[in-house]
mmCIF file of the N, C-alpha and C atoms, coordinates in Angstrom:
data_MODEL
# 
_entry.id   MODEL 
# 
loop_
_atom_site.group_PDB 
_atom_site.id 
_atom_site.type_symbol 
_atom_site.label_atom_id 
_atom_site.label_alt_id 
_atom_site.label_comp_id 
_atom_site.label_asym_id 
_atom_site.label_entity_id 
_atom_site.label_seq_id 
_atom_site.pdbx_PDB_ins_code 
_atom_site.Cartn_x 
_atom_site.Cartn_y 
_atom_site.Cartn_z 
_atom_site.occupancy 
_atom_site.B_iso_or_equiv 
_atom_site.pdbx_formal_charge 
_atom_site.auth_seq_id 
_atom_site.auth_comp_id 
_atom_site.auth_asym_id 
_atom_site.auth_atom_id 
_atom_site.pdbx_PDB_model_num 
ATOM 1   N N  . MET A 1 1  ? -6.039  -7.243  -14.600 1.00 0.00 ? 1  MET A N  1 
ATOM 2   C CA . MET A 1 1  ? -5.839  -6.740  -13.249 1.00 0.00 ? 1  MET A CA 1 
ATOM 3   C C  . MET A 1 1  ? -4.586  -5.876  -13.159 1.00 0.00 ? 1  MET A C  1 
ATOM 4   N N  . SER A 1 2  ? -3.637  -6.076  -14.032 1.00 0.00 ? 2  SER A N  1 
ATOM 5   C CA . SER A 1 2  ? -2.439  -5.243  -13.965 1.00 0.00 ? 2  SER A CA 1 
ATOM 6   C C  . SER A 1 2  ? -2.770  -3.784  -14.269 1.00 0.00 ? 2  SER A C  1 
ATOM 7   N N  . ILE A 1 3  ? -3.764  -3.543  -15.125 1.00 0.00 ? 3  ILE A N  1 
ATOM 8   C CA . ILE A 1 3  ? -4.189  -2.167  -15.398 1.00 0.00 ? 3  ILE A CA 1 
ATOM 9   C C  . ILE A 1 3  ? -4.819  -1.554  -14.151 1.00 0.00 ? 3  ILE A C  1 
ATOM 10  N N  . VAL A 1 4  ? -5.572  -2.340  -13.405 1.00 0.00 ? 4  VAL A N  1 
ATOM 11  C CA . VAL A 1 4  ? -6.180  -1.847  -12.168 1.00 0.00 ? 4  VAL A CA 1 
ATOM 12  C C  . VAL A 1 4  ? -5.102  -1.473  -11.157 1.00 0.00 ? 4  VAL A C  1 
ATOM 13  N N  . VAL A 1 5  ? -4.097  -2.318  -11.021 1.00 0.00 ? 5  VAL A N  1 
ATOM 14  C CA . VAL A 1 5  ? -3.002  -2.037  -10.091 1.00 0.00 ? 5  VAL A CA 1 
ATOM 15  C C  . VAL A 1 5  ? -2.267  -0.765  -10.501 1.00 0.00 ? 5  VAL A C  1 
ATOM 16  N N  . LEU A 1 6  ? -2.002  -0.613  -11.792 1.00 0.00 ? 6  LEU A N  1 
ATOM 17  C CA . LEU A 1 6  ? -1.342  0.602   -12.269 1.00 0.00 ? 6  LEU A CA 1 
ATOM 18  C C  . LEU A 1 6  ? -2.209  1.845   -12.043 1.00 0.00 ? 6  LEU A C  1 
ATOM 19  N N  . ALA A 1 7  ? -3.522  1.698   -12.181 1.00 0.00 ? 7  ALA A N  1 
ATOM 20  C CA . ALA A 1 7  ? -4.414  2.824   -11.957 1.00 0.00 ? 7  ALA A CA 1 
ATOM 21  C C  . ALA A 1 7  ? -4.450  3.224   -10.486 1.00 0.00 ? 7  ALA A C  1 
ATOM 22  N N  . LEU A 1 8  ? -4.166  2.296   -9.589  1.00 0.00 ? 8  LEU A N  1 
ATOM 23  C CA . LEU A 1 8  ? -4.190  2.591   -8.159  1.00 0.00 ? 8  LEU A CA 1 
ATOM 24  C C  . LEU A 1 8  ? -2.879  3.172   -7.634  1.00 0.00 ? 8  LEU A C  1 
ATOM 25  N N  . VAL A 1 9  ? -1.833  3.171   -8.427  1.00 0.00 ? 9  VAL A N  1 
ATOM 26  C CA . VAL A 1 9  ? -0.532  3.682   -7.990  1.00 0.00 ? 9  VAL A CA 1 
ATOM 27  C C  . VAL A 1 9  ? -0.598  5.156   -7.581  1.00 0.00 ? 9  VAL A C  1 
ATOM 28  N N  . PRO A 1 10 ? -1.261  6.048   -8.352  1.00 0.00 ? 10 PRO A N  1 
ATOM 29  C CA . PRO A 1 10 ? -1.341  7.441   -7.890  1.00 0.00 ? 10 PRO A CA 1 
ATOM 30  C C  . PRO A 1 10 ? -2.040  7.593   -6.536  1.00 0.00 ? 10 PRO A C  1 
ATOM 31  N N  . ALA A 1 11 ? -3.092  6.816   -6.329  1.00 0.00 ? 11 ALA A N  1 
ATOM 32  C CA . ALA A 1 11 ? -3.783  6.868   -5.034  1.00 0.00 ? 11 ALA A CA 1 
ATOM 33  C C  . ALA A 1 11 ? -2.881  6.361   -3.909  1.00 0.00 ? 11 ALA A C  1 
ATOM 34  N N  . LEU A 1 12 ? -2.099  5.333   -4.183  1.00 0.00 ? 12 LEU A N  1 
ATOM 35  C CA . LEU A 1 12 ? -1.161  4.803   -3.195  1.00 0.00 ? 12 LEU A CA 1 
ATOM 36  C C  . LEU A 1 12 ? -0.090  5.839   -2.852  1.00 0.00 ? 12 LEU A C  1 
ATOM 37  N N  . LEU A 1 13 ? 0.453   6.478   -3.870  1.00 0.00 ? 13 LEU A N  1 
ATOM 38  C CA . LEU A 1 13 ? 1.484   7.500   -3.630  1.00 0.00 ? 13 LEU A CA 1 
ATOM 39  C C  . LEU A 1 13 ? 0.926   8.675   -2.833  1.00 0.00 ? 13 LEU A C  1 
ATOM 40  N N  . PHE A 1 14 ? -0.285  9.108   -3.180  1.00 0.00 ? 14 PHE A N  1 
ATOM 41  C CA . PHE A 1 14 ? -0.884  10.200  -2.421  1.00 0.00 ? 14 PHE A CA 1 
ATOM 42  C C  . PHE A 1 14 ? -1.173  9.770   -0.987  1.00 0.00 ? 14 PHE A C  1 
ATOM 43  N N  . GLY A 1 15 ? -1.605  8.534   -0.806  1.00 0.00 ? 15 GLY A N  1 
ATOM 44  C CA . GLY A 1 15 ? -1.859  8.035   0.544   1.00 0.00 ? 15 GLY A CA 1 
ATOM 45  C C  . GLY A 1 15 ? -0.597  8.005   1.383   1.00 0.00 ? 15 GLY A C  1 
ATOM 46  N N  . MET A 1 16 ? 0.522   7.659   0.767   1.00 0.00 ? 16 MET A N  1 
ATOM 47  C CA . MET A 1 16 ? 1.795   7.669   1.489   1.00 0.00 ? 16 MET A CA 1 
ATOM 48  C C  . MET A 1 16 ? 2.173   9.092   1.891   1.00 0.00 ? 16 MET A C  1 
ATOM 49  N N  . TYR A 1 17 ? 2.037   10.011  0.955   1.00 0.00 ? 17 TYR A N  1 
ATOM 50  C CA . TYR A 1 17 ? 2.357   11.406  1.274   1.00 0.00 ? 17 TYR A CA 1 
ATOM 51  C C  . TYR A 1 17 ? 1.426   11.938  2.351   1.00 0.00 ? 17 TYR A C  1 
ATOM 52  N N  . ASN A 1 18 ? 0.129   11.646  2.225   1.00 0.00 ? 18 ASN A N  1 
ATOM 53  C CA . ASN A 1 18 ? -0.843  12.176  3.172   1.00 0.00 ? 18 ASN A CA 1 
ATOM 54  C C  . ASN A 1 18 ? -0.634  11.617  4.572   1.00 0.00 ? 18 ASN A C  1 
ATOM 55  N N  . THR A 1 19 ? -0.206  10.371  4.674   1.00 0.00 ? 19 THR A N  1 
ATOM 56  C CA . THR A 1 19 ? 0.085   9.802   5.987   1.00 0.00 ? 19 THR A CA 1 
ATOM 57  C C  . THR A 1 19 ? 1.217   10.564  6.674   1.00 0.00 ? 19 THR A C  1 
ATOM 58  N N  . GLY A 1 20 ? 2.277   10.824  5.939   1.00 0.00 ? 20 GLY A N  1 
ATOM 59  C CA . GLY A 1 20 ? 3.380   11.609  6.498   1.00 0.00 ? 20 GLY A CA 1 
ATOM 60  C C  . GLY A 1 20 ? 2.968   13.038  6.799   1.00 0.00 ? 20 GLY A C  1 
ATOM 61  N N  . PHE A 1 21 ? 2.186   13.633  5.905   1.00 0.00 ? 21 PHE A N  1 
ATOM 62  C CA . PHE A 1 21 ? 1.718   15.009  6.113   1.00 0.00 ? 21 PHE A CA 1 
ATOM 63  C C  . PHE A 1 21 ? 0.883   15.114  7.383   1.00 0.00 ? 21 PHE A C  1 
ATOM 64  N N  . GLN A 1 22 ? -0.045  14.184  7.561   1.00 0.00 ? 22 GLN A N  1 
ATOM 65  C CA . GLN A 1 22 ? -0.894  14.219  8.757   1.00 0.00 ? 22 GLN A CA 1 
ATOM 66  C C  . GLN A 1 22 ? -0.082  14.003  10.032  1.00 0.00 ? 22 GLN A C  1 
ATOM 67  N N  . HIS A 1 23 ? 0.936   13.165  9.961   1.00 0.00 ? 23 HIS A N  1 
ATOM 68  C CA . HIS A 1 23 ? 1.792   12.945  11.128  1.00 0.00 ? 23 HIS A CA 1 
ATOM 69  C C  . HIS A 1 23 ? 2.524   14.223  11.516  1.00 0.00 ? 23 HIS A C  1 
ATOM 70  N N  . TYR A 1 24 ? 3.214   14.810  10.547  1.00 0.00 ? 24 TYR A N  1 
ATOM 71  C CA . TYR A 1 24 ? 3.988   16.015  10.849  1.00 0.00 ? 24 TYR A CA 1 
ATOM 72  C C  . TYR A 1 24 ? 3.087   17.200  11.171  1.00 0.00 ? 24 TYR A C  1 
ATOM 73  N N  . ASN A 1 25 ? 1.896   17.227  10.608  1.00 0.00 ? 25 ASN A N  1 
ATOM 74  C CA . ASN A 1 25 ? 0.947   18.286  10.946  1.00 0.00 ? 25 ASN A CA 1 
ATOM 75  C C  . ASN A 1 25 ? 0.462   18.134  12.387  1.00 0.00 ? 25 ASN A C  1 
ATOM 76  N N  . ALA A 1 26 ? 0.249   16.900  12.820  1.00 0.00 ? 26 ALA A N  1 
ATOM 77  C CA . ALA A 1 26 ? -0.239  16.648  14.178  1.00 0.00 ? 26 ALA A CA 1 
ATOM 78  C C  . ALA A 1 26 ? 0.797   17.018  15.236  1.00 0.00 ? 26 ALA A C  1 
ATOM 79  N N  . ILE A 1 27 ? 2.072   16.833  14.919  1.00 0.00 ? 27 ILE A N  1 
ATOM 80  C CA . ILE A 1 27 ? 3.095   17.178  15.908  1.00 0.00 ? 27 ILE A CA 1 
ATOM 81  C C  . ILE A 1 27 ? 3.597   18.609  15.740  1.00 0.00 ? 27 ILE A C  1 
ATOM 82  N N  . GLY A 1 28 ? 3.058   19.316  14.749  1.00 0.00 ? 28 GLY A N  1 
ATOM 83  C CA . GLY A 1 28 ? 3.376   20.729  14.584  1.00 0.00 ? 28 GLY A CA 1 
ATOM 84  C C  . GLY A 1 28 ? 4.684   21.020  13.887  1.00 0.00 ? 28 GLY A C  1 
ATOM 85  N N  . GLU A 1 29 ? 5.200   20.083  13.102  1.00 0.00 ? 29 GLU A N  1 
ATOM 86  C CA . GLU A 1 29 ? 6.478   20.286  12.426  1.00 0.00 ? 29 GLU A CA 1 
ATOM 87  C C  . GLU A 1 29 ? 6.344   20.308  10.907  1.00 0.00 ? 29 GLU A C  1 
ATOM 88  N N  . ILE A 1 30 ? 5.152   20.539  10.390  1.00 0.00 ? 30 ILE A N  1 
ATOM 89  C CA . ILE A 1 30 ? 4.956   20.496  8.946   1.00 0.00 ? 30 ILE A CA 1 
ATOM 90  C C  . ILE A 1 30 ? 5.668   21.652  8.249   1.00 0.00 ? 30 ILE A C  1 
ATOM 91  N N  . GLY A 1 31 ? 5.838   22.779  8.911   1.00 0.00 ? 31 GLY A N  1 
ATOM 92  C CA . GLY A 1 31 ? 6.498   23.922  8.298   1.00 0.00 ? 31 GLY A CA 1 
ATOM 93  C C  . GLY A 1 31 ? 7.989   23.730  8.101   1.00 0.00 ? 31 GLY A C  1 
ATOM 94  N N  . THR A 1 32 ? 8.602   22.894  8.901   1.00 0.00 ? 32 THR A N  1 
ATOM 95  C CA . THR A 1 32 ? 10.055  22.698  8.828   1.00 0.00 ? 32 THR A CA 1 
ATOM 96  C C  . THR A 1 32 ? 10.442  21.386  8.148   1.00 0.00 ? 32 THR A C  1 
ATOM 97  N N  . THR A 1 33 ? 9.455   20.669  7.616   1.00 0.00 ? 33 THR A N  1 
ATOM 98  C CA . THR A 1 33 ? 9.709   19.352  7.045   1.00 0.00 ? 33 THR A CA 1 
ATOM 99  C C  . THR A 1 33 ? 9.563   19.417  5.531   1.00 0.00 ? 33 THR A C  1 
ATOM 100 N N  . GLY A 1 34 ? 10.508  18.818  4.813   1.00 0.00 ? 34 GLY A N  1 
ATOM 101 C CA . GLY A 1 34 ? 10.490  18.803  3.364   1.00 0.00 ? 34 GLY A CA 1 
ATOM 102 C C  . GLY A 1 34 ? 9.580   17.730  2.800   1.00 0.00 ? 34 GLY A C  1 
ATOM 103 N N  . PHE A 1 35 ? 9.346   17.836  1.499   1.00 0.00 ? 35 PHE A N  1 
ATOM 104 C CA . PHE A 1 35 ? 8.449   16.904  0.806   1.00 0.00 ? 35 PHE A CA 1 
ATOM 105 C C  . PHE A 1 35 ? 8.923   15.463  0.937   1.00 0.00 ? 35 PHE A C  1 
ATOM 106 N N  . PHE A 1 36 ? 10.200  15.219  0.686   1.00 0.00 ? 36 PHE A N  1 
ATOM 107 C CA . PHE A 1 36 ? 10.693  13.839  0.689   1.00 0.00 ? 36 PHE A CA 1 
ATOM 108 C C  . PHE A 1 36 ? 10.698  13.236  2.084   1.00 0.00 ? 36 PHE A C  1 
ATOM 109 N N  . GLU A 1 37 ? 10.958  14.032  3.089   1.00 0.00 ? 37 GLU A N  1 
ATOM 110 C CA . GLU A 1 37 ? 10.904  13.513  4.458   1.00 0.00 ? 37 GLU A CA 1 
ATOM 111 C C  . GLU A 1 37 ? 9.473   13.106  4.821   1.00 0.00 ? 37 GLU A C  1 
ATOM 112 N N  . VAL A 1 38 ? 8.504   13.925  4.419   1.00 0.00 ? 38 VAL A N  1 
ATOM 113 C CA . VAL A 1 38 ? 7.095   13.609  4.666   1.00 0.00 ? 38 VAL A CA 1 
ATOM 114 C C  . VAL A 1 38 ? 6.708   12.341  3.907   1.00 0.00 ? 38 VAL A C  1 
ATOM 115 N N  . PHE A 1 39 ? 7.122   12.272  2.643   1.00 0.00 ? 39 PHE A N  1 
ATOM 116 C CA . PHE A 1 39 ? 6.769   11.114  1.825   1.00 0.00 ? 39 PHE A CA 1 
ATOM 117 C C  . PHE A 1 39 ? 7.403   9.833   2.358   1.00 0.00 ? 39 PHE A C  1 
ATOM 118 N N  . PHE A 1 40 ? 8.671   9.873   2.742   1.00 0.00 ? 40 PHE A N  1 
ATOM 119 C CA . PHE A 1 40 ? 9.337   8.664   3.217   1.00 0.00 ? 40 PHE A CA 1 
ATOM 120 C C  . PHE A 1 40 ? 8.799   8.194   4.565   1.00 0.00 ? 40 PHE A C  1 
ATOM 121 N N  . TYR A 1 41 ? 8.337   9.134   5.402   1.00 0.00 ? 41 TYR A N  1 
ATOM 122 C CA . TYR A 1 41 ? 7.688   8.706   6.641   1.00 0.00 ? 41 TYR A CA 1 
ATOM 123 C C  . TYR A 1 41 ? 6.403   7.937   6.307   1.00 0.00 ? 41 TYR A C  1 
ATOM 124 N N  . GLY A 1 42 ? 5.621   8.480   5.390   1.00 0.00 ? 42 GLY A N  1 
ATOM 125 C CA . GLY A 1 42 ? 4.403   7.789   4.970   1.00 0.00 ? 42 GLY A CA 1 
ATOM 126 C C  . GLY A 1 42 ? 4.693   6.463   4.302   1.00 0.00 ? 42 GLY A C  1 
ATOM 127 N N  . LEU A 1 43 ? 5.766   6.416   3.511   1.00 0.00 ? 43 LEU A N  1 
ATOM 128 C CA . LEU A 1 43 ? 6.171   5.167   2.861   1.00 0.00 ? 43 LEU A CA 1 
ATOM 129 C C  . LEU A 1 43 ? 6.474   4.096   3.900   1.00 0.00 ? 43 LEU A C  1 
ATOM 130 N N  . LEU A 1 44 ? 7.185   4.463   4.941   1.00 0.00 ? 44 LEU A N  1 
ATOM 131 C CA . LEU A 1 44 ? 7.541   3.485   5.984   1.00 0.00 ? 44 LEU A CA 1 
ATOM 132 C C  . LEU A 1 44 ? 6.325   3.012   6.765   1.00 0.00 ? 44 LEU A C  1 
ATOM 133 N N  . LYS A 1 45 ? 5.284   3.828   6.831   1.00 0.00 ? 45 LYS A N  1 
ATOM 134 C CA . LYS A 1 45 ? 4.071   3.425   7.548   1.00 0.00 ? 45 LYS A CA 1 
ATOM 135 C C  . LYS A 1 45 ? 3.091   2.652   6.674   1.00 0.00 ? 45 LYS A C  1 
ATOM 136 N N  . VAL A 1 46 ? 3.004   2.985   5.391   1.00 0.00 ? 46 VAL A N  1 
ATOM 137 C CA . VAL A 1 46 ? 2.007   2.383   4.509   1.00 0.00 ? 46 VAL A CA 1 
ATOM 138 C C  . VAL A 1 46 ? 2.524   1.119   3.832   1.00 0.00 ? 46 VAL A C  1 
ATOM 139 N N  . LEU A 1 47 ? 3.780   1.078   3.466   1.00 0.00 ? 47 LEU A N  1 
ATOM 140 C CA . LEU A 1 47 ? 4.321   -0.059  2.725   1.00 0.00 ? 47 LEU A CA 1 
ATOM 141 C C  . LEU A 1 47 ? 4.150   -1.397  3.449   1.00 0.00 ? 47 LEU A C  1 
ATOM 142 N N  . PRO A 1 48 ? 4.389   -1.500  4.759   1.00 0.00 ? 48 PRO A N  1 
ATOM 143 C CA . PRO A 1 48 ? 4.141   -2.792  5.422   1.00 0.00 ? 48 PRO A CA 1 
ATOM 144 C C  . PRO A 1 48 ? 2.684   -3.232  5.344   1.00 0.00 ? 48 PRO A C  1 
ATOM 145 N N  . ILE A 1 49 ? 1.760   -2.294  5.391   1.00 0.00 ? 49 ILE A N  1 
ATOM 146 C CA . ILE A 1 49 ? 0.337   -2.626  5.284   1.00 0.00 ? 49 ILE A CA 1 
ATOM 147 C C  . ILE A 1 49 ? 0.034   -3.184  3.902   1.00 0.00 ? 49 ILE A C  1 
ATOM 148 N N  . VAL A 1 50 ? 0.596   -2.556  2.876   1.00 0.00 ? 50 VAL A N  1 
ATOM 149 C CA . VAL A 1 50 ? 0.373   -3.022  1.504   1.00 0.00 ? 50 VAL A CA 1 
ATOM 150 C C  . VAL A 1 50 ? 0.984   -4.408  1.308   1.00 0.00 ? 50 VAL A C  1 
ATOM 151 N N  . ILE A 1 51 ? 2.176   -4.614  1.814   1.00 0.00 ? 51 ILE A N  1 
ATOM 152 C CA . ILE A 1 51 ? 2.842   -5.916  1.664   1.00 0.00 ? 51 ILE A CA 1 
ATOM 153 C C  . ILE A 1 51 ? 2.044   -7.014  2.365   1.00 0.00 ? 51 ILE A C  1 
ATOM 154 N N  . VAL A 1 52 ? 1.589   -6.756  3.575   1.00 0.00 ? 52 VAL A N  1 
ATOM 155 C CA . VAL A 1 52 ? 0.806   -7.760  4.305   1.00 0.00 ? 52 VAL A CA 1 
ATOM 156 C C  . VAL A 1 52 ? -0.496  -8.061  3.572   1.00 0.00 ? 52 VAL A C  1 
ATOM 157 N N  . SER A 1 53 ? -1.154  -7.039  3.040   1.00 0.00 ? 53 SER A N  1 
ATOM 158 C CA . SER A 1 53 ? -2.417  -7.285  2.339   1.00 0.00 ? 53 SER A CA 1 
ATOM 159 C C  . SER A 1 53 ? -2.207  -8.123  1.080   1.00 0.00 ? 53 SER A C  1 
ATOM 160 N N  . TYR A 1 54 ? -1.113  -7.888  0.351   1.00 0.00 ? 54 TYR A N  1 
ATOM 161 C CA . TYR A 1 54 ? -0.843  -8.694  -0.835  1.00 0.00 ? 54 TYR A CA 1 
ATOM 162 C C  . TYR A 1 54 ? -0.475  -10.124 -0.459  1.00 0.00 ? 54 TYR A C  1 
ATOM 163 N N  . VAL A 1 55 ? 0.297   -10.309 0.587   1.00 0.00 ? 55 VAL A N  1 
ATOM 164 C CA . VAL A 1 55 ? 0.682   -11.658 1.007   1.00 0.00 ? 55 VAL A CA 1 
ATOM 165 C C  . VAL A 1 55 ? -0.536  -12.442 1.483   1.00 0.00 ? 55 VAL A C  1 
ATOM 166 N N  . VAL A 1 56 ? -1.397  -11.807 2.259   1.00 0.00 ? 56 VAL A N  1 
ATOM 167 C CA . VAL A 1 56 ? -2.613  -12.482 2.732   1.00 0.00 ? 56 VAL A CA 1 
ATOM 168 C C  . VAL A 1 56 ? -3.529  -12.806 1.562   1.00 0.00 ? 56 VAL A C  1 
ATOM 169 N N  . GLY A 1 57 ? -3.672  -11.867 0.628   1.00 0.00 ? 57 GLY A N  1 
ATOM 170 C CA . GLY A 1 57 ? -4.497  -12.129 -0.555  1.00 0.00 ? 57 GLY A CA 1 
ATOM 171 C C  . GLY A 1 57 ? -3.974  -13.291 -1.375  1.00 0.00 ? 57 GLY A C  1 
ATOM 172 N N  . LEU A 1 58 ? -2.668  -13.350 -1.562  1.00 0.00 ? 58 LEU A N  1 
ATOM 173 C CA . LEU A 1 58 ? -2.071  -14.466 -2.297  1.00 0.00 ? 58 LEU A CA 1 
ATOM 174 C C  . LEU A 1 58 ? -2.266  -15.773 -1.543  1.00 0.00 ? 58 LEU A C  1 
ATOM 175 N N  . GLY A 1 59 ? -2.116  -15.748 -0.231  1.00 0.00 ? 59 GLY A N  1 
ATOM 176 C CA . GLY A 1 59 ? -2.315  -16.963 0.563   1.00 0.00 ? 59 GLY A CA 1 
ATOM 177 C C  . GLY A 1 59 ? -3.734  -17.481 0.469   1.00 0.00 ? 59 GLY A C  1 
ATOM 178 N N  . ILE A 1 60 ? -4.709  -16.592 0.563   1.00 0.00 ? 60 ILE A N  1 
ATOM 179 C CA . ILE A 1 60 ? -6.109  -17.009 0.451   1.00 0.00 ? 60 ILE A CA 1 
ATOM 180 C C  . ILE A 1 60 ? -6.396  -17.528 -0.947  1.00 0.00 ? 60 ILE A C  1 
ATOM 181 N N  . GLU A 1 61 ? -5.890  -16.837 -1.960  1.00 0.00 ? 61 GLU A N  1 
ATOM 182 C CA . GLU A 1 61 ? -6.065  -17.290 -3.348  1.00 0.00 ? 61 GLU A CA 1 
ATOM 183 C C  . GLU A 1 61 ? -5.456  -18.676 -3.538  1.00 0.00 ? 61 GLU A C  1 
ATOM 184 N N  . PHE A 1 62 ? -4.289  -18.908 -2.976  1.00 0.00 ? 62 PHE A N  1 
ATOM 185 C CA . PHE A 1 62 ? -3.623  -20.203 -3.110  1.00 0.00 ? 62 PHE A CA 1 
ATOM 186 C C  . PHE A 1 62 ? -4.412  -21.305 -2.410  1.00 0.00 ? 62 PHE A C  1 
ATOM 187 N N  . VAL A 1 63 ? -4.896  -21.035 -1.209  1.00 0.00 ? 63 VAL A N  1 
ATOM 188 C CA . VAL A 1 63 ? -5.656  -22.041 -0.461  1.00 0.00 ? 63 VAL A CA 1 
ATOM 189 C C  . VAL A 1 63 ? -6.923  -22.429 -1.208  1.00 0.00 ? 63 VAL A C  1 
ATOM 190 N N  . PHE A 1 64 ? -7.665  -21.446 -1.692  1.00 0.00 ? 64 PHE A N  1 
ATOM 191 C CA . PHE A 1 64 ? -8.898  -21.758 -2.401  1.00 0.00 ? 64 PHE A CA 1 
ATOM 192 C C  . PHE A 1 64 ? -8.628  -22.443 -3.735  1.00 0.00 ? 64 PHE A C  1 
ATOM 193 N N  . ALA A 1 65 ? -7.546  -22.072 -4.421  1.00 0.00 ? 65 ALA A N  1 
ATOM 194 C CA . ALA A 1 65 ? -7.208  -22.737 -5.680  1.00 0.00 ? 65 ALA A CA 1 
ATOM 195 C C  . ALA A 1 65 ? -6.855  -24.199 -5.423  1.00 0.00 ? 65 ALA A C  1 
ATOM 196 N N  . GLN A 1 66 ? -6.122  -24.479 -4.370  1.00 0.00 ? 66 GLN A N  1 
ATOM 197 C CA . GLN A 1 66 ? -5.775  -25.862 -4.036  1.00 0.00 ? 66 GLN A CA 1 
ATOM 198 C C  . GLN A 1 66 ? -7.022  -26.653 -3.619  1.00 0.00 ? 66 GLN A C  1 
ATOM 199 N N  . PHE A 1 67 ? -7.882  -26.012 -2.852  1.00 0.00 ? 67 PHE A N  1 
ATOM 200 C CA . PHE A 1 67 ? -9.087  -26.676 -2.366  1.00 0.00 ? 67 PHE A CA 1 
ATOM 201 C C  . PHE A 1 67 ? -10.021 -27.033 -3.522  1.00 0.00 ? 67 PHE A C  1 
ATOM 202 N N  . ARG A 1 68 ? -10.139 -26.155 -4.506  1.00 0.00 ? 68 ARG A N  1 
ATOM 203 C CA . ARG A 1 68 ? -11.025 -26.396 -5.646  1.00 0.00 ? 68 ARG A CA 1 
ATOM 204 C C  . ARG A 1 68 ? -10.342 -27.159 -6.777  1.00 0.00 ? 68 ARG A C  1 
ATOM 205 N N  . GLY A 1 69 ? -9.022  -27.264 -6.720  1.00 0.00 ? 69 GLY A N  1 
ATOM 206 C CA . GLY A 1 69 ? -8.298  -27.965 -7.767  1.00 0.00 ? 69 GLY A CA 1 
ATOM 207 C C  . GLY A 1 69 ? -8.096  -27.130 -9.023  1.00 0.00 ? 69 GLY A C  1 
ATOM 208 N N  . HIS A 1 70 ? -8.130  -25.819 -8.897  1.00 0.00 ? 70 HIS A N  1 
ATOM 209 C CA . HIS A 1 70 ? -7.957  -24.905 -10.029 1.00 0.00 ? 70 HIS A CA 1 
ATOM 210 C C  . HIS A 1 70 ? -6.593  -24.234 -9.953  1.00 0.00 ? 70 HIS A C  1 
ATOM 211 N N  . GLU A 1 71 ? -6.252  -23.529 -11.038 1.00 0.00 ? 71 GLU A N  1 
ATOM 212 C CA . GLU A 1 71 ? -5.038  -22.721 -11.022 1.00 0.00 ? 71 GLU A CA 1 
ATOM 213 C C  . GLU A 1 71 ? -5.308  -21.408 -10.303 1.00 0.00 ? 71 GLU A C  1 
ATOM 214 N N  . ILE A 1 72 ? -4.239  -20.737 -9.908  1.00 0.00 ? 72 ILE A N  1 
ATOM 215 C CA . ILE A 1 72 ? -4.392  -19.427 -9.271  1.00 0.00 ? 72 ILE A CA 1 
ATOM 216 C C  . ILE A 1 72 ? -4.808  -18.428 -10.341 1.00 0.00 ? 72 ILE A C  1 
ATOM 217 N N  . ASN A 1 73 ? -5.884  -17.698 -10.068 1.00 0.00 ? 73 ASN A N  1 
ATOM 218 C CA . ASN A 1 73 ? -6.419  -16.732 -11.027 1.00 0.00 ? 73 ASN A CA 1 
ATOM 219 C C  . ASN A 1 73 ? -5.576  -15.470 -11.064 1.00 0.00 ? 73 ASN A C  1 
ATOM 220 N N  . GLU A 1 74 ? -5.765  -14.700 -12.113 1.00 0.00 ? 74 GLU A N  1 
ATOM 221 C CA . GLU A 1 74 ? -5.044  -13.445 -12.221 1.00 0.00 ? 74 GLU A CA 1 
ATOM 222 C C  . GLU A 1 74 ? -5.663  -12.357 -11.353 1.00 0.00 ? 74 GLU A C  1 
ATOM 223 N N  . GLY A 1 75 ? -6.791  -12.640 -10.723 1.00 0.00 ? 75 GLY A N  1 
ATOM 224 C CA . GLY A 1 75 ? -7.470  -11.655 -9.883  1.00 0.00 ? 75 GLY A CA 1 
ATOM 225 C C  . GLY A 1 75 ? -6.659  -11.232 -8.676  1.00 0.00 ? 75 GLY A C  1 
ATOM 226 N N  . PHE A 1 76 ? -5.728  -12.069 -8.263  1.00 0.00 ? 76 PHE A N  1 
ATOM 227 C CA . PHE A 1 76 ? -4.887  -11.683 -7.136  1.00 0.00 ? 76 PHE A CA 1 
ATOM 228 C C  . PHE A 1 76 ? -4.093  -10.475 -7.531  1.00 0.00 ? 76 PHE A C  1 
# 
């Protein structure tokens, strides 16, 4: 699963950039905004979503592992 996570990193980075790009494009300031400002805006919007999804996934994995009496799988 670590290879899958590494393979998804480029898509995550592009998603962060695209979120910032779409925001600044919608308010009409894309021409005056630099790459890093666009990327960091997207980072601030996407990173909490990613963190919550990983925490919820780990919580569900933990609950089911405890319920079944198994160890936590690497699938998380």
